[in-house]
Residue, then its C-alpha position, 0 to 999 in steps of 0.5 A: x519778308x524784307x521791310x523797306x522804308x520806300x514805297x514800291x510802284x508797280x503796274x498791276x494788282x498781280x504784281x502787287x500780290x507777288x511782291x506782297x509775299x516778298x516785301x513789307x512796305x506800301x505798294x502802289x499800283x499804277x493800273x498800267x497806263x491808268x496812271x496817266x489820268x489818275x491825278x490823285x494817285x500821281x499826287x500820292x506817288x509824289x508825296x511818297x517820293x518826297x517823304x520816304x522815297x519810291x522804288x519803281x519796279x515796272x515790267x521790262x517791256x516798252x509799256x513798263x518803260x513808258x510808265x516808269x518814265x512818266x512817273x519819273x517825270x511827275x516826281x521832280x523832287x524826292x528820292x526815286x530808285x529804279x529797279x529793273x527785272x531781267x528780260x526773260x521770255x515766257x508767259x505768266x501761268x494765269x495768262x493764255x498767251x505771252x505779252x505782246x513782247x513775250x517777256x515775263x512781267x514782275x508777277x512772273x518773276x521768281x522771288x529770288x530774281x526780284x530780291x536780286x534786282x532790288x539788291x542790285x539797285x541798292x535797295x536796302x532793307x529797313x531795320x525791323x524794330x520800326x513798328x506800325x501803330x495803326x491797324x484796321x482794328x484801330x480804324x474800326x474803333x475810330x469809325x473809319x471802317x465798317x460803319x454807315x458813314x465810315x467812307x465819308x469820315x475816312x475821306x475827311x481824315x485823308x483830307x486833313x492829312x493832305x492825302x488823296x481822298x480816294x485811297x482804299x482803307x488798306x492803302x490808307x492804313x499803310x500810307x499813314x503808318x509810313x508818313x505820319x505819327x500816331x499824334x498826327x493821325x489822332x489829331x486828323x481823326x479828331x478834326x474830321x469828327x469835329x467837322x462831322x458834327 
């Protein structure tokens, strides 16, 4: 498992599943061209680009390049690293037929090909001594998951931290670990609970 300091941007959920077996980092899915209309996710990507940097890893087809260019255009500030996978003819196992251009996407790449692409782009693994302070169990203890009003409280905490309010609990956990200290998180939770009363 390679730990990265940057967040990685991919097109679809199967790309994320593939990369999750190789990378320990925040992985954001654009949902293909859905990113064009998703203002909150675009804002999250901008925030990540400015704070920890982003790695754009889209498919090497026309759609992938359009999405890549859109993200680059949205992130005028911050660090962006472009990682390109080779154009290999084929189709993913889960699909009945190849993509319109006939190339494998990120999900269809061998793990070593993905690692080589990251290395070629100069993406460096982070030292493994940095640890996450927030877990889903902590979020449960703080009332952010598993409770009747946990979704409302989660949105308030995200608001206090200046993050998009529609993040899933898992993505919220990943992003907070990447961007904030435990003190900042605890302050936001306390402020959100005070608003609740």
